[in-house]
All heavy atoms as TSV, in Angstrom:
chain	resi	resn	atom	element	x	y	z
A	1	MET	N	N	-72.884	148.613	32.370
A	1	MET	CA	C	-72.884	147.217	32.716
A	1	MET	C	C	-71.719	146.491	32.032
A	1	MET	O	O	-71.093	145.627	32.623
A	1	MET	CB	C	-74.220	146.600	32.320
A	1	MET	CG	C	-74.333	145.172	32.744
A	1	MET	SD	S	-74.165	144.961	34.493
A	1	MET	CE	C	-75.656	144.158	34.879
A	2	ILE	N	N	-71.469	146.843	30.766
A	2	ILE	CA	C	-70.360	146.217	30.047
A	2	ILE	C	C	-69.043	146.582	30.712
A	2	ILE	O	O	-68.136	145.743	30.816
A	2	ILE	CB	C	-70.375	146.640	28.562
A	2	ILE	CG1	C	-71.569	146.024	27.866
A	2	ILE	CG2	C	-69.081	146.237	27.868
A	2	ILE	CD1	C	-71.762	146.446	26.440
A	3	LEU	N	N	-68.933	147.806	31.186
A	3	LEU	CA	C	-67.703	148.222	31.853
A	3	LEU	C	C	-67.470	147.408	33.124
A	3	LEU	O	O	-66.351	146.953	33.380
A	3	LEU	CB	C	-67.746	149.718	32.171
A	3	LEU	CG	C	-66.514	150.286	32.854
A	3	LEU	CD1	C	-65.296	150.139	31.955
A	3	LEU	CD2	C	-66.727	151.734	33.223
A	4	LEU	N	N	-68.505	147.194	33.923
A	4	LEU	CA	C	-68.356	146.409	35.153
A	4	LEU	C	C	-67.965	144.963	34.861
A	4	LEU	O	O	-67.091	144.398	35.529
A	4	LEU	CB	C	-69.647	146.450	35.966
A	4	LEU	CG	C	-70.007	147.802	36.580
A	4	LEU	CD1	C	-71.356	147.713	37.268
A	4	LEU	CD2	C	-68.936	148.232	37.551
A	5	MET	N	N	-68.587	144.364	33.865
A	5	MET	CA	C	-68.245	142.989	33.506
A	5	MET	C	C	-66.811	142.908	32.969
A	5	MET	O	O	-66.084	141.962	33.268
A	5	MET	CB	C	-69.229	142.442	32.474
A	5	MET	CG	C	-70.603	142.169	33.046
A	5	MET	SD	S	-70.572	141.013	34.429
A	5	MET	CE	C	-70.056	139.530	33.622
A	6	SER	N	N	-66.405	143.899	32.194
A	6	SER	CA	C	-65.040	143.906	31.666
A	6	SER	C	C	-64.022	144.042	32.787
A	6	SER	O	O	-62.977	143.375	32.777
A	6	SER	CB	C	-64.869	145.060	30.672
A	6	SER	OG	O	-65.699	144.896	29.567
A	7	ILE	N	N	-64.318	144.875	33.767
A	7	ILE	CA	C	-63.419	145.034	34.911
A	7	ILE	C	C	-63.372	143.749	35.723
A	7	ILE	O	O	-62.295	143.327	36.174
A	7	ILE	CB	C	-63.840	146.233	35.772
A	7	ILE	CG1	C	-63.587	147.533	35.006
A	7	ILE	CG2	C	-63.105	146.246	37.099
A	7	ILE	CD1	C	-64.142	148.776	35.669
A	8	PHE	N	N	-64.502	143.080	35.893
A	8	PHE	CA	C	-64.537	141.803	36.609
A	8	PHE	C	C	-63.683	140.757	35.896
A	8	PHE	O	O	-62.877	140.063	36.519
A	8	PHE	CB	C	-65.981	141.320	36.754
A	8	PHE	CG	C	-66.089	139.973	37.405
A	8	PHE	CD1	C	-65.893	139.834	38.769
A	8	PHE	CD2	C	-66.384	138.847	36.653
A	8	PHE	CE1	C	-65.982	138.593	39.375
A	8	PHE	CE2	C	-66.483	137.607	37.248
A	8	PHE	CZ	C	-66.276	137.478	38.608
A	9	VAL	N	N	-63.848	140.644	34.573
A	9	VAL	CA	C	-63.056	139.683	33.794
A	9	VAL	C	C	-61.572	140.041	33.874
A	9	VAL	O	O	-60.712	139.163	33.997
A	9	VAL	CB	C	-63.546	139.644	32.330
A	9	VAL	CG1	C	-62.599	138.864	31.441
A	9	VAL	CG2	C	-64.940	139.049	32.250
A	10	LEU	N	N	-61.265	141.323	33.843
A	10	LEU	CA	C	-59.884	141.780	33.955
A	10	LEU	C	C	-59.281	141.388	35.306
A	10	LEU	O	O	-58.159	140.885	35.375
A	10	LEU	CB	C	-59.842	143.297	33.770
A	10	LEU	CG	C	-58.507	143.965	33.553
A	10	LEU	CD1	C	-57.872	143.493	32.268
A	10	LEU	CD2	C	-58.689	145.468	33.522
A	11	LEU	N	N	-60.032	141.573	36.389
A	11	LEU	CA	C	-59.532	141.221	37.714
A	11	LEU	C	C	-59.348	139.711	37.882
A	11	LEU	O	O	-58.364	139.261	38.477
A	11	LEU	CB	C	-60.470	141.769	38.791
A	11	LEU	CG	C	-60.492	143.290	38.931
A	11	LEU	CD1	C	-61.550	143.715	39.948
A	11	LEU	CD2	C	-59.132	143.814	39.314
A	12	VAL	N	N	-60.279	138.933	37.358
A	12	VAL	CA	C	-60.127	137.475	37.417
A	12	VAL	C	C	-58.922	137.046	36.589
A	12	VAL	O	O	-58.155	136.165	36.998
A	12	VAL	CB	C	-61.422	136.768	36.940
A	12	VAL	CG1	C	-61.196	135.278	36.774
A	12	VAL	CG2	C	-62.545	137.010	37.926
A	13	GLY	N	N	-58.711	137.685	35.454
A	13	GLY	CA	C	-57.544	137.383	34.631
A	13	GLY	C	C	-56.244	137.694	35.345
A	13	GLY	O	O	-55.280	136.925	35.277
A	14	VAL	N	N	-56.203	138.809	36.072
A	14	VAL	CA	C	-55.011	139.157	36.842
A	14	VAL	C	C	-54.769	138.119	37.930
A	14	VAL	O	O	-53.635	137.681	38.146
A	14	VAL	CB	C	-55.140	140.571	37.454
A	14	VAL	CG1	C	-54.075	140.829	38.492
A	14	VAL	CG2	C	-55.078	141.623	36.370
A	15	LEU	N	N	-55.832	137.726	38.616
A	15	LEU	CA	C	-55.700	136.716	39.674
A	15	LEU	C	C	-55.177	135.393	39.106
A	15	LEU	O	O	-54.265	134.792	39.666
A	15	LEU	CB	C	-57.040	136.495	40.374
A	15	LEU	CG	C	-57.053	135.468	41.493
A	15	LEU	CD1	C	-56.203	135.946	42.659
A	15	LEU	CD2	C	-58.472	135.213	41.950
A	16	MET	N	N	-55.724	134.965	37.978
A	16	MET	CA	C	-55.289	133.704	37.374
A	16	MET	C	C	-53.854	133.794	36.868
A	16	MET	O	O	-53.083	132.854	37.007
A	16	MET	CB	C	-56.215	133.322	36.220
A	16	MET	CG	C	-57.563	132.842	36.639
A	16	MET	SD	S	-58.626	132.497	35.232
A	16	MET	CE	C	-57.826	131.066	34.531
A	17	PHE	N	N	-53.503	134.909	36.261
A	17	PHE	CA	C	-52.180	135.047	35.668
A	17	PHE	C	C	-51.091	135.248	36.715
A	17	PHE	O	O	-50.043	134.611	36.664
A	17	PHE	CB	C	-52.174	136.230	34.687
A	17	PHE	CG	C	-50.910	136.343	33.902
A	17	PHE	CD1	C	-50.690	135.521	32.815
A	17	PHE	CD2	C	-49.940	137.255	34.245
A	17	PHE	CE1	C	-49.517	135.604	32.076
A	17	PHE	CE2	C	-48.764	137.356	33.521
A	17	PHE	CZ	C	-48.554	136.532	32.436
A	18	ALA	N	N	-51.340	136.104	37.681
A	18	ALA	CA	C	-50.304	136.456	38.651
A	18	ALA	C	C	-50.245	135.489	39.841
A	18	ALA	O	O	-49.182	135.286	40.412
A	18	ALA	CB	C	-50.531	137.875	39.160
A	19	PHE	N	N	-51.390	134.914	40.212
A	19	PHE	CA	C	-51.456	134.065	41.399
A	19	PHE	C	C	-52.174	132.754	41.100
A	19	PHE	O	O	-53.276	132.513	41.614
A	19	PHE	CB	C	-52.180	134.805	42.533
A	19	PHE	CG	C	-51.619	136.156	42.836
A	19	PHE	CD1	C	-52.293	137.301	42.461
A	19	PHE	CD2	C	-50.405	136.276	43.486
A	19	PHE	CE1	C	-51.779	138.550	42.739
A	19	PHE	CE2	C	-49.878	137.522	43.774
A	19	PHE	CZ	C	-50.563	138.674	43.398
A	20	PRO	N	N	-51.579	131.874	40.303
A	20	PRO	CA	C	-52.273	130.614	39.986
A	20	PRO	C	C	-52.464	129.718	41.209
A	20	PRO	O	O	-53.423	128.952	41.263
A	20	PRO	CB	C	-51.368	129.950	38.947
A	20	PRO	CG	C	-50.051	130.598	39.084
A	20	PRO	CD	C	-50.301	131.977	39.614
A	21	ASP	N	N	-51.577	129.817	42.209
A	21	ASP	CA	C	-51.758	129.010	43.419
A	21	ASP	C	C	-52.987	129.450	44.206
A	21	ASP	O	O	-53.725	128.625	44.743
A	21	ASP	CB	C	-50.518	129.102	44.307
A	21	ASP	CG	C	-49.310	128.427	43.670
A	21	ASP	OD1	O	-49.512	127.491	42.882
A	21	ASP	OD2	O	-48.180	128.850	43.971
A	22	THR	N	N	-53.224	130.763	44.273
A	22	THR	CA	C	-54.422	131.282	44.943
A	22	THR	C	C	-55.674	130.874	44.180
A	22	THR	O	O	-56.684	130.506	44.784
A	22	THR	CB	C	-54.344	132.809	45.050
A	22	THR	OG1	O	-53.143	133.157	45.736
A	22	THR	CG2	C	-55.533	133.371	45.793
A	23	TRP	N	N	-55.609	130.917	42.860
A	23	TRP	CA	C	-56.748	130.493	42.042
A	23	TRP	C	C	-57.052	129.013	42.273
A	23	TRP	O	O	-58.200	128.607	42.346
A	23	TRP	CB	C	-56.461	130.768	40.567
A	23	TRP	CG	C	-57.618	130.475	39.686
A	23	TRP	CD1	C	-57.755	129.412	38.841
A	23	TRP	CD2	C	-58.823	131.220	39.586
A	23	TRP	NE1	N	-58.967	129.457	38.218
A	23	TRP	CE2	C	-59.643	130.566	38.646
A	23	TRP	CE3	C	-59.291	132.388	40.170
A	23	TRP	CZ2	C	-60.892	131.032	38.305
A	23	TRP	CZ3	C	-60.535	132.852	39.824
A	23	TRP	CH2	C	-61.335	132.175	38.903
A	24	PHE	N	N	-56.001	128.212	42.425
A	24	PHE	CA	C	-56.166	126.793	42.729
A	24	PHE	C	C	-56.870	126.622	44.079
A	24	PHE	O	O	-57.764	125.791	44.214
A	24	PHE	CB	C	-54.803	126.104	42.751
A	24	PHE	CG	C	-54.859	124.648	43.137
A	24	PHE	CD1	C	-55.215	123.697	42.211
A	24	PHE	CD2	C	-54.553	124.251	44.426
A	24	PHE	CE1	C	-55.263	122.360	42.555
A	24	PHE	CE2	C	-54.599	122.916	44.779
A	24	PHE	CZ	C	-54.962	121.966	43.841
A	25	GLU	N	N	-56.458	127.382	45.082
A	25	GLU	CA	C	-57.081	127.291	46.403
A	25	GLU	C	C	-58.564	127.655	46.340
A	25	GLU	O	O	-59.390	127.048	47.012
A	25	GLU	CB	C	-56.378	128.216	47.393
A	25	GLU	CG	C	-54.972	127.790	47.762
A	25	GLU	CD	C	-54.946	126.524	48.588
A	25	GLU	OE1	O	-55.854	126.325	49.415
A	25	GLU	OE2	O	-54.009	125.733	48.388
A	26	LEU	N	N	-58.911	128.637	45.534
A	26	LEU	CA	C	-60.303	129.085	45.453
A	26	LEU	C	C	-61.191	128.137	44.650
A	26	LEU	O	O	-62.369	127.980	44.958
A	26	LEU	CB	C	-60.371	130.477	44.820
A	26	LEU	CG	C	-59.804	131.618	45.647
A	26	LEU	CD1	C	-59.781	132.894	44.823
A	26	LEU	CD2	C	-60.610	131.812	46.911
A	27	THR	N	N	-60.625	127.514	43.618
A	27	THR	CA	C	-61.488	126.773	42.699
A	27	THR	C	C	-61.338	125.259	42.741
A	27	THR	O	O	-62.298	124.547	42.438
A	27	THR	CB	C	-61.234	127.227	41.248
A	27	THR	OG1	O	-59.861	126.980	40.918
A	27	THR	CG2	C	-61.545	128.696	41.079
A	28	GLU	N	N	-60.171	124.741	43.074
A	28	GLU	CA	C	-59.942	123.302	42.945
A	28	GLU	C	C	-59.611	122.596	44.256
A	28	GLU	O	O	-59.884	121.414	44.399
A	28	GLU	CB	C	-58.793	123.037	41.958
A	28	GLU	CG	C	-59.008	123.605	40.579
A	28	GLU	CD	C	-60.124	122.909	39.821
A	28	GLU	OE1	O	-60.374	121.714	40.079
A	28	GLU	OE2	O	-60.749	123.569	38.980
A	29	HIS	N	N	-59.017	123.274	45.190
A	29	HIS	CA	C	-58.509	122.637	46.403
A	29	HIS	C	C	-59.616	122.018	47.251
A	29	HIS	O	O	-59.410	120.974	47.876
A	29	HIS	CB	C	-57.712	123.655	47.217
A	29	HIS	CG	C	-57.051	123.065	48.424
A	29	HIS	ND1	N	-55.989	122.199	48.317
A	29	HIS	CD2	C	-57.307	123.192	49.747
A	29	HIS	CE1	C	-55.615	121.837	49.522
A	29	HIS	NE2	N	-56.397	122.414	50.413
A	30	TRP	N	N	-60.769	122.607	47.261
A	30	TRP	CA	C	-61.859	122.120	48.102
A	30	TRP	C	C	-62.411	120.776	47.612
A	30	TRP	O	O	-63.107	120.080	48.346
A	30	TRP	CB	C	-62.987	123.141	48.170
A	30	TRP	CG	C	-63.628	123.412	46.846
A	30	TRP	CD1	C	-63.229	124.318	45.917
A	30	TRP	CD2	C	-64.777	122.758	46.300
A	30	TRP	NE1	N	-64.047	124.268	44.825
A	30	TRP	CE2	C	-65.017	123.324	45.031
A	30	TRP	CE3	C	-65.619	121.751	46.754
A	30	TRP	CZ2	C	-66.063	122.908	44.219
A	30	TRP	CZ3	C	-66.667	121.351	45.934
A	30	TRP	CH2	C	-66.879	121.934	44.694
A	31	LYS	N	N	-62.065	120.379	46.397
A	31	LYS	CA	C	-62.582	119.128	45.835
A	31	LYS	C	C	-61.839	117.893	46.338
A	31	LYS	O	O	-62.265	116.781	46.090
A	31	LYS	CB	C	-62.496	119.171	44.310
A	31	LYS	CG	C	-63.360	120.244	43.687
A	31	LYS	CD	C	-63.163	120.260	42.195
A	31	LYS	CE	C	-63.907	121.412	41.563
A	31	LYS	NZ	N	-63.656	121.479	40.117
A	32	SER	N	N	-60.728	118.098	47.026
A	32	SER	CA	C	-59.898	116.972	47.443
A	32	SER	C	C	-59.640	117.041	48.945
A	32	SER	O	O	-59.438	118.108	49.506
A	32	SER	CB	C	-58.565	117.013	46.692
A	32	SER	OG	O	-57.698	116.036	47.193
A	33	TYR	N	N	-59.634	115.870	49.569
A	33	TYR	CA	C	-59.308	115.814	50.995
A	33	TYR	C	C	-57.798	115.783	51.228
A	33	TYR	O	O	-57.315	116.146	52.283
A	33	TYR	CB	C	-59.937	114.578	51.636
A	33	TYR	CG	C	-61.434	114.661	51.713
A	33	TYR	CD1	C	-62.237	113.806	50.982
A	33	TYR	CD2	C	-62.050	115.606	52.520
A	33	TYR	CE1	C	-63.610	113.873	51.048
A	33	TYR	CE2	C	-63.424	115.697	52.596
A	33	TYR	CZ	C	-64.192	114.831	51.865
A	33	TYR	OH	O	-65.547	114.906	51.931
A	34	ALA	N	N	-57.060	115.312	50.250
A	34	ALA	CA	C	-55.601	115.220	50.381
A	34	ALA	C	C	-54.973	116.600	50.166
A	34	ALA	O	O	-55.346	117.308	49.236
A	34	ALA	CB	C	-55.051	114.252	49.352
A	35	PRO	N	N	-54.056	116.983	51.027
A	35	PRO	CA	C	-53.386	118.268	50.814
A	35	PRO	C	C	-52.477	118.176	49.598
A	35	PRO	O	O	-51.572	117.347	49.560
A	35	PRO	CB	C	-52.586	118.475	52.100
A	35	PRO	CG	C	-52.399	117.121	52.664
A	35	PRO	CD	C	-53.588	116.307	52.218
A	36	SER	N	N	-52.757	118.972	48.630
A	36	SER	CA	C	-51.962	118.912	47.407
A	36	SER	C	C	-51.735	120.314	46.870
A	36	SER	O	O	-52.414	121.265	47.249
A	36	SER	CB	C	-52.661	118.057	46.356
A	36	SER	OG	O	-53.897	118.630	46.015
A	37	GLU	N	N	-50.785	120.409	45.981
A	37	GLU	CA	C	-50.480	121.661	45.318
A	37	GLU	C	C	-50.813	121.511	43.839
A	37	GLU	O	O	-50.856	120.395	43.314
A	37	GLU	CB	C	-49.003	121.995	45.481
A	37	GLU	CG	C	-48.597	122.286	46.908
A	37	GLU	CD	C	-47.140	122.676	47.011
A	37	GLU	OE1	O	-46.451	122.752	45.972
A	37	GLU	OE2	O	-46.695	122.903	48.132
A	38	PRO	N	N	-51.011	122.612	43.150
A	38	PRO	CA	C	-51.286	122.499	41.715
A	38	PRO	C	C	-50.052	121.999	40.963
A	38	PRO	O	O	-48.917	122.274	41.350
A	38	PRO	CB	C	-51.642	123.929	41.310
A	38	PRO	CG	C	-51.075	124.797	42.358
A	38	PRO	CD	C	-51.064	123.991	43.614
A	39	SER	N	N	-50.303	121.280	39.912
A	39	SER	CA	C	-49.195	120.758	39.110
A	39	SER	C	C	-48.590	121.868	38.256
A	39	SER	O	O	-49.147	122.964	38.132
A	39	SER	CB	C	-49.686	119.634	38.204
A	39	SER	OG	O	-50.570	120.155	37.229
A	40	LYS	N	N	-47.467	121.548	37.665
A	40	LYS	CA	C	-46.790	122.503	36.781
A	40	LYS	C	C	-47.697	122.862	35.604
A	40	LYS	O	O	-47.808	124.020	35.218
A	40	LYS	CB	C	-45.483	121.878	36.286
A	40	LYS	CG	C	-44.751	122.685	35.266
A	40	LYS	CD	C	-43.534	121.923	34.761
A	40	LYS	CE	C	-42.893	122.635	33.589
A	40	LYS	NZ	N	-41.800	121.864	33.030
A	41	TRP	N	N	-48.356	121.847	35.040
A	41	TRP	CA	C	-49.220	122.082	33.882
A	41	TRP	C	C	-50.466	122.872	34.261
A	41	TRP	O	O	-50.980	123.644	33.446
A	41	TRP	CB	C	-49.578	120.763	33.220
A	41	TRP	CG	C	-48.383	120.128	32.617
A	41	TRP	CD1	C	-47.756	118.999	33.050
A	41	TRP	CD2	C	-47.607	120.605	31.524
A	41	TRP	NE1	N	-46.653	118.739	32.279
A	41	TRP	CE2	C	-46.532	119.715	31.333
A	41	TRP	CE3	C	-47.711	121.715	30.684
A	41	TRP	CZ2	C	-45.590	119.895	30.332
A	41	TRP	CZ3	C	-46.768	121.881	29.691
A	41	TRP	CH2	C	-45.729	120.991	29.527
A	42	TYR	N	N	-50.963	122.696	35.477
A	42	TYR	CA	C	-52.094	123.502	35.931
A	42	TYR	C	C	-51.691	124.969	35.994
A	42	TYR	O	O	-52.437	125.854	35.574
A	42	TYR	CB	C	-52.584	123.037	37.302
A	42	TYR	CG	C	-53.745	123.850	37.805
A	42	TYR	CD1	C	-55.038	123.528	37.441
A	42	TYR	CD2	C	-53.546	124.959	38.624
A	42	TYR	CE1	C	-56.112	124.278	37.879
A	42	TYR	CE2	C	-54.616	125.718	39.062
A	42	TYR	CZ	C	-55.885	125.372	38.689
A	42	TYR	OH	O	-56.942	126.133	39.112
A	43	ARG	N	N	-50.505	125.230	36.523
A	43	ARG	CA	C	-50.025	126.614	36.609
A	43	ARG	C	C	-49.859	127.231	35.215
A	43	ARG	O	O	-50.236	128.376	34.994
A	43	ARG	CB	C	-48.706	126.661	37.365
A	43	ARG	CG	C	-48.853	126.423	38.837
A	43	ARG	CD	C	-47.519	126.619	39.552
A	43	ARG	NE	N	-47.660	126.403	40.969
A	43	ARG	CZ	C	-47.133	125.383	41.616
A	43	ARG	NH1	N	-46.406	124.489	40.962
A	43	ARG	NH2	N	-47.313	125.244	42.913
A	44	ILE	N	N	-49.308	126.449	34.295
A	44	ILE	CA	C	-49.116	126.959	32.937
A	44	ILE	C	C	-50.457	127.244	32.274
A	44	ILE	O	O	-50.660	128.322	31.686
A	44	ILE	CB	C	-48.285	125.957	32.106
A	44	ILE	CG1	C	-46.853	125.930	32.620
A	44	ILE	CG2	C	-48.328	126.303	30.620
A	44	ILE	CD1	C	-46.000	124.826	32.023
A	45	SER	N	N	-51.390	126.300	32.359
A	45	SER	CA	C	-52.696	126.505	31.722
A	45	SER	C	C	-53.473	127.623	32.397
A	45	SER	O	O	-54.210	128.364	31.735
A	45	SER	CB	C	-53.510	125.210	31.724
A	45	SER	OG	O	-53.868	124.844	33.041
A	46	CYS	N	N	-53.288	127.779	33.691
A	46	CYS	CA	C	-53.954	128.863	34.407
A	46	CYS	C	C	-53.407	130.219	33.948
A	46	CYS	O	O	-54.156	131.176	33.781
A	46	CYS	CB	C	-53.753	128.675	35.903
A	46	CYS	SG	S	-54.825	129.668	36.920
A	47	ARG	N	N	-52.113	130.302	33.738
A	47	ARG	CA	C	-51.519	131.557	33.263
A	47	ARG	C	C	-51.939	131.861	31.831
A	47	ARG	O	O	-52.178	133.018	31.481
A	47	ARG	CB	C	-50.012	131.494	33.390
A	47	ARG	CG	C	-49.630	131.542	34.840
A	47	ARG	CD	C	-48.221	131.902	35.055
A	47	ARG	NE	N	-48.056	132.075	36.510
A	47	ARG	CZ	C	-46.915	132.174	37.107
A	47	ARG	NH1	N	-45.815	132.167	36.405
A	47	ARG	NH2	N	-46.862	132.316	38.408
A	48	ILE	N	N	-52.058	130.841	30.998
A	48	ILE	CA	C	-52.526	131.061	29.622
A	48	ILE	C	C	-53.978	131.546	29.641
A	48	ILE	O	O	-54.335	132.510	28.965
A	48	ILE	CB	C	-52.374	129.780	28.788
A	48	ILE	CG1	C	-50.883	129.491	28.558
A	48	ILE	CG2	C	-53.110	129.901	27.456
A	48	ILE	CD1	C	-50.608	128.144	27.934
A	49	GLY	N	N	-54.819	130.873	30.429
A	49	GLY	CA	C	-56.214	131.305	30.544
A	49	GLY	C	C	-56.341	132.689	31.146
A	49	GLY	O	O	-57.174	133.495	30.724
A	50	GLY	N	N	-55.511	132.983	32.139
A	50	GLY	CA	C	-55.527	134.312	32.740
A	50	GLY	C	C	-55.095	135.373	31.761
A	50	GLY	O	O	-55.657	136.481	31.730
A	51	GLY	N	N	-54.102	135.068	30.925
A	51	GLY	CA	C	-53.681	136.016	29.896
A	51	GLY	C	C	-54.784	136.290	28.889
A	51	GLY	O	O	-55.001	137.432	28.475
A	52	CYS	N	N	-55.511	135.237	28.503
A	52	CYS	CA	C	-56.643	135.418	27.587
A	52	CYS	C	C	-57.729	136.266	28.223
A	52	CYS	O	O	-58.306	137.155	27.578
A	52	CYS	CB	C	-57.209	134.060	27.178
A	52	CYS	SG	S	-56.115	133.101	26.130
A	53	MET	N	N	-58.008	136.017	29.504
A	53	MET	CA	C	-59.027	136.816	30.193
A	53	MET	C	C	-58.582	138.269	30.348
A	53	MET	O	O	-59.405	139.181	30.254
A	53	MET	CB	C	-59.361	136.200	31.542
A	53	MET	CG	C	-60.128	134.908	31.412
A	53	MET	SD	S	-60.688	134.252	32.967
A	53	MET	CE	C	-62.026	135.361	33.340
A	54	LEU	N	N	-57.290	138.474	30.581
A	54	LEU	CA	C	-56.761	139.841	30.632
A	54	LEU	C	C	-57.013	140.567	29.316
A	54	LEU	O	O	-57.452	141.727	29.315
A	54	LEU	CB	C	-55.261	139.822	30.914
A	54	LEU	CG	C	-54.819	139.760	32.351
A	54	LEU	CD1	C	-53.328	139.455	32.421
A	54	LEU	CD2	C	-55.107	141.059	33.047
A	55	LEU	N	N	-56.725	139.896	28.205
A	55	LEU	CA	C	-56.923	140.521	26.901
A	55	LEU	C	C	-58.399	140.820	26.624
A	55	LEU	O	O	-58.736	141.887	26.112
A	55	LEU	CB	C	-56.351	139.625	25.801
A	55	LEU	CG	C	-54.827	139.485	25.792
A	55	LEU	CD1	C	-54.402	138.464	24.737
A	55	LEU	CD2	C	-54.161	140.824	25.555
A	56	VAL	N	N	-59.267	139.884	26.976
A	56	VAL	CA	C	-60.705	140.091	26.758
A	56	VAL	C	C	-61.224	141.229	27.629
A	56	VAL	O	O	-61.990	142.085	27.176
A	56	VAL	CB	C	-61.489	138.788	27.014
A	56	VAL	CG1	C	-62.978	139.030	27.059
A	56	VAL	CG2	C	-61.146	137.759	25.959
A	57	GLY	N	N	-60.809	141.247	28.898
A	57	GLY	CA	C	-61.242	142.329	29.789
A	57	GLY	C	C	-60.727	143.679	29.344
A	57	GLY	O	O	-61.455	144.678	29.359
A	58	LEU	N	N	-59.478	143.735	28.912
A	58	LEU	CA	C	-58.907	144.976	28.425
A	58	LEU	C	C	-59.612	145.436	27.150
A	58	LEU	O	O	-59.905	146.621	26.983
A	58	LEU	CB	C	-57.412	144.796	28.172
A	58	LEU	CG	C	-56.623	146.032	27.807
A	58	LEU	CD1	C	-56.687	147.052	28.937
A	58	LEU	CD2	C	-55.193	145.674	27.508
A	59	ALA	N	N	-59.914	144.498	26.259
A	59	ALA	CA	C	-60.645	144.841	25.036
A	59	ALA	C	C	-62.033	145.384	25.367
A	59	ALA	O	O	-62.493	146.345	24.744
A	59	ALA	CB	C	-60.756	143.623	24.130
A	60	GLY	N	N	-62.689	144.807	26.359
A	60	GLY	CA	C	-64.008	145.310	26.759
A	60	GLY	C	C	-63.950	146.722	27.294
A	60	GLY	O	O	-64.813	147.550	26.985
A	61	VAL	N	N	-62.933	147.021	28.087
A	61	VAL	CA	C	-62.786	148.380	28.622
A	61	VAL	C	C	-62.491	149.356	27.488
A	61	VAL	O	O	-63.077	150.454	27.429
A	61	VAL	CB	C	-61.671	148.423	29.702
A	61	VAL	CG1	C	-61.346	149.843	30.090
A	61	VAL	CG2	C	-62.087	147.617	30.927
A	62	VAL	N	N	-61.609	148.978	26.578
A	62	VAL	CA	C	-61.267	149.851	25.453
A	62	VAL	C	C	-62.488	150.097	24.576
A	62	VAL	O	O	-62.774	151.239	24.183
A	62	VAL	CB	C	-60.095	149.254	24.638
A	62	VAL	CG1	C	-59.913	149.981	23.314
A	62	VAL	CG2	C	-58.823	149.294	25.455
A	63	VAL	N	N	-63.224	149.049	24.249
A	63	VAL	CA	C	-64.427	149.189	23.413
A	63	VAL	C	C	-65.458	150.073	24.100
A	63	VAL	O	O	-66.112	150.896	23.460
A	63	VAL	CB	C	-65.014	147.803	23.063
A	63	VAL	CG1	C	-66.412	147.911	22.508
A	63	VAL	CG2	C	-64.100	147.088	22.090
A	64	PHE	N	N	-65.587	149.952	25.401
A	64	PHE	CA	C	-66.549	150.774	26.131
A	64	PHE	C	C	-66.235	152.254	25.964
A	64	PHE	O	O	-67.119	153.068	25.734
A	64	PHE	CB	C	-66.555	150.399	27.618
A	64	PHE	CG	C	-67.466	151.257	28.443
A	64	PHE	CD1	C	-68.833	151.048	28.439
A	64	PHE	CD2	C	-66.962	152.299	29.211
A	64	PHE	CE1	C	-69.675	151.839	29.196
A	64	PHE	CE2	C	-67.786	153.079	29.964
A	64	PHE	CZ	C	-69.158	152.869	29.959
A	65	PHE	N	N	-64.961	152.619	26.091
A	65	PHE	CA	C	-64.597	154.030	26.021
A	65	PHE	C	C	-64.495	154.550	24.574
A	65	PHE	O	O	-64.742	155.722	24.333
A	65	PHE	CB	C	-63.291	154.307	26.776
A	65	PHE	CG	C	-63.479	154.271	28.257
A	65	PHE	CD1	C	-62.890	153.278	29.024
A	65	PHE	CD2	C	-64.238	155.226	28.903
A	65	PHE	CE1	C	-63.063	153.233	30.392
A	65	PHE	CE2	C	-64.433	155.200	30.266
A	65	PHE	CZ	C	-63.837	154.199	31.011
A	66	VAL	N	N	-64.140	153.684	23.640
A	66	VAL	CA	C	-63.996	154.126	22.251
A	66	VAL	C	C	-65.363	154.270	21.573
A	66	VAL	O	O	-65.572	155.187	20.796
A	66	VAL	CB	C	-63.094	153.139	21.462
A	66	VAL	CG1	C	-63.125	153.415	19.979
A	66	VAL	CG2	C	-61.667	153.225	21.993
A	67	CYS	N	N	-66.282	153.384	21.875
A	67	CYS	CA	C	-67.584	153.375	21.201
A	67	CYS	C	C	-68.648	154.208	21.911
A	67	CYS	O	O	-69.835	154.021	21.655
A	67	CYS	CB	C	-68.067	151.931	21.052
A	67	CYS	SG	S	-67.046	150.968	19.938
A	68	ARG	N	N	-68.255	155.107	22.729
A	68	ARG	CA	C	-69.240	155.945	23.432
A	68	ARG	C	C	-69.719	157.063	22.569
A	68	ARG	O	O	-69.190	157.659	21.792
A	68	ARG	CB	C	-68.637	156.522	24.698
A	68	ARG	CG	C	-68.499	155.463	25.750
A	68	ARG	CD	C	-67.974	155.999	26.996
A	68	ARG	NE	N	-69.116	156.639	27.667
A	68	ARG	CZ	C	-69.029	157.273	28.805
A	68	ARG	NH1	N	-67.887	157.373	29.403
A	68	ARG	NH2	N	-70.055	157.806	29.363
């Protein structure tokens, strides 16, 4: 179960880090009727958060295999 959750967090981290515009479409775009794009700061914060999620997901996978 920990392995599946770690892989999920890893995939979400990749999506946030590599494709912040897609993440914006999935999570924030539906809240507004006006067609808009994410701001520069949204992209930066999304990449920082995605990098953190990548590290957490990778740590979970490593811990799963090391502590077996």
